[in-house]
N, C-alpha and C positions, 0 to 999 in steps of 0.2 A: 537309339532313338535320335534322330536329327531335329535341331531346333530351326523352325521356319517362322520368320518374322511376318510373312504374309498370311499365316493361319493364326497369328496371335491375336488376342482381343484389341479392340481399338484403343483401350487405355494403355495397354502395354506398349503398343506401336508409337503412341504419343510420348510415353515415358522415354522409351529408347531413342526416339528422334530427338528429344531435348538433350539427353545424355550425350548422344553423338555430337550434336551442335556444340555443347559446351566443351567437350574434350577437343573438338577441332579447333575451336576458338583458342583455348589454352595453347594448343599445340602451335598455332600460328603466332601466338604472343611469345612463345619461347623460341620459335624458329627464326623469326625476323632478326633479332639481335645476332644470332649466329651468322646469318647470312650477310648482314651488314658488315660484320667484322671481316668475314672471308673476302667479301667484295673491297672494302677498304684496304685490305692487306695486299691487294694486287692492283691498286689503282695509284695514279700519281698524286704527289704531295699536294700541288695546287688544287686539284679537284677535290681533295678531302677537305681542305682548308676553306674552299668557297662553298662547300655544303652540296656539291653536285653529285656525290655519291649517295644514292637512296637505297637501290636494291642491287643493281648491276655495276660491275667495274667501270670506271671512266679512266682512260689513258692507261690500259693494261701494261704492267710491268712487274718484274719479279726482283727489283733492286732491294726492296724491304727485306725479303728472305735472304738474299745474297749478303746483306749487311748484317742480319742478325746471325747467321751463321759464321760470319768472320769477327764478330764481337767477343773479346776475350771473356767478359763477364757472363755472357750468355752461355759459352761453352763451358765454362767452370760451374755455373748453376745447373746445367743441363746433366753434366757428368755426376755432380753430387746428388741431384735428385734421383737419377737412376740407380746409383749406389745405394742411397737410403731406402728407396722403394723396394728394390729386390731384396735386399738383406732383412728389412724390417718385416716384410710381408712373409718371407720363409720362416723366420723365427716365430713371428706372431702365430702363423698356422700350427707349427709345431707345438707351441706352448697351449694355444686354444684347444687344439685336438685332444692333447694329452690330458688337459684339466677336464675337458668334457667327458672323455672316456671314463676317467677315475669317478667322476660324480654320478655318471650313469649306471655305475654298479649297484645292485640291489642290496648287496650286503656290505657296503662300505661302512666301516665304524664311524660314527659322527657325521653321517651324510647330511642331516638336516642342519647341524650347526654350520658346516662349511658352505652350504647353499645361503644360509641366511648371512653368514660372514661376507660372501661375494656380493650378494644382493644389497647389503648395507652401503657398500662403496658406490653403489650407483646413485644413492640419495644424498650421502654426505662425503665431503673430501676435506683435506687440510686446507686447501686454498693455494693461491698462487705464491705468497711468501713462503710457507712452510715447504712447498714443493721445491722452490728455488734454493733454499738452504739445504734441502735433502740432496739434490743434484750436485750442489757445490761440495758438500761433505763427501760424497761418493767419488769425487774427482771426475765427474762427467761433464763439468762446465766447459764450454768451448771446445768440445771434442766430437767426433763423428758419432760415438757411441750414445750420445743423448738422443739423436735422432733415430738410432737403429733400435734401441731398446726402450725408448720413452713411452711408446704406445703398444708395448708387446702383447698385452691382453686387454681385449674388450669384453666386459662382463656380458653385455647384451649379446654379443656374438658367441661367447661361451655357452650362454643358456640356449641359444638356438641350436648350436652343435650338440650339446647334451640331449636335448629334445629329440634331434633328428636320430642320433644313435639308439635311444630308447625305442623309438617308434619304427625304425627301419631294420634294426639287426635284432632278431629275436633272441631272448635270453637262453633259450634251449641251444642255440647255436654254440654259446660259450660253455655250457654244461657238456655238450658233445665233445667240444675241443679239449676240455680238461680232462675228460675221461680218456681220450686217445693220447694223453701225455703232453699236450700242447701247454706251454707256459704262457703266463698272462702277457708278457711282452711280445712273444711270437704271435699270439692270438691278435693283439692290437696292430702289430705291423703288418702281417700277412692276410688278415681277414678284415678287421675293422676299417682301416685306412683304404683298402681298395674298394670297399663297399660304400665309402663315404666321398666318393668323387664329386657328387653334386653339392654337398655342403662346403666341400673344401674349395670348390670353384667360387661358390658365393663369398667365402671367407676371403679368399684371395683377391676378389674384386672389391670388397669393402675395405680391407686393409690396405691394399695398393692404392685406390683412389684417395682414401684418407691421408696416407703418407705423401703422396704426390702433390695434393693440394694444400698440405699443412704449411702455414706461414707464421702462426703465432708462437709454436714452440721454438723454431729457430730464431725468431725475432727476440725471444726472451733469453735463450741459452747460448747463443752463439754471436761472438764478436768478430772472429776472423772472417773476412770476406772470402777467403779461399775455401771456406767450409759452407757458405751460403747455398741453399738450394735455389731453384730457378724461380720459385715463387717470391722469394725476398727481392730479387732483382726486378721482377716484374712488378712487385708492389711499389718499389721505388719509383719506377718509371711512371706508373699509373698515378701516383700521389703527386708527383713533380709535374706530370702533364706533358712531359717532353723528354727527349733522349739527349743525354750528355754526349755530344758528338766528339769531345776530346777523348773519350774512351774508345772510339772507334779508329781514328786516325789522327796522325799529327800534321797532316798536310792541310794548311789553311784553305786552299781551294777546294779540296775534297770536303772538308767540314762545312763550307758554305753551302755545297750541293746537298750534303746530308741534312743540314738544318732544314731545308726545304721539303725533304722527304720524312721528317721526323714522325708525323702522323702515321705514315704507311709503315714505317718501321715499328712503331708502337703496336699496331694492328697485327703486323707479321709475327711479332713476338708472343702475342695473345694465342695466335694460331698454333704456333710451335708449342706452346705450353698445353694446349688442349688436345692436340693430335695423339700423344701417347695414352691419355686416359680414354679417348674414344676408341682407339685401337684394342683396349682391353675387353670391351663389351662383347664383341662377336665371338670370342674364344670361350666366355663364360656364360653366353646366353643359353647355350644348350642345357646347362644344368641350373641356371639361375632360378627360374619359376619353380622348379621341382624341389630344389634345396630349401627355398624360402618357405614354401608351402608346407612340406613335410616337417621342417623344423619349427614351424610356428603353431602347430596344432597339438592338442593334448599337453599334458604337463609332464 
């Protein structure tokens, strides 16, 4: 049965019209800053400083991107962010799916206790200082491992994954596999994981975006600039409001030219930071809605 707005009651058409208008308005509010940053990143420095860039580029040039690509701090930060994101996401998916599978078992001893134990951590935590002392005592302070394993298990994501497994994979399939001589591990690897592609895609998107955008954790636990992710360098630039041209070149003449393009370089760096995250969505979109909806209903 197809939905037809033309055949809907007048009240419903008015309601849908209001909803569509509000959604469109919010979409434009969110879209404009993105378009402005994109336009400013390919505009000339004087045009940005004089406020002539409103929606479309003025004085089109790609010097900002060339400068960003050749800046050592950006290269170091981008390399570290890619390393942290890929490693952390893979480990997080493995830990989350394994925990969710174990808790989805009907006959797991102490299942209620473990669920309450994990849920308790969503409401209460030790705080920043105990967390810092724990990281230091484990020898993870100022090492790449604090970024890779720091957020390896999201309780909310684990609960979503557990619900997905319970609702999407019938328990009778497990019983049949055990009767046929299948081990628990083999069943998990060869049956559960292939049937959980939708929720795995959702988890990869959540964990990947969260790790890529993370700045508070590296700001607290990392002191070595060679370990900083890209977000820390971006934060420094945005807070300072300008680019330190001495980190780009030692040539005074080139530094003067770069100073006039500092605003364009800043916006180009923002775009470079955004692009990898935006590129993740098309790959996960196929499974995203299905994974979230199935994983969020029933208990």
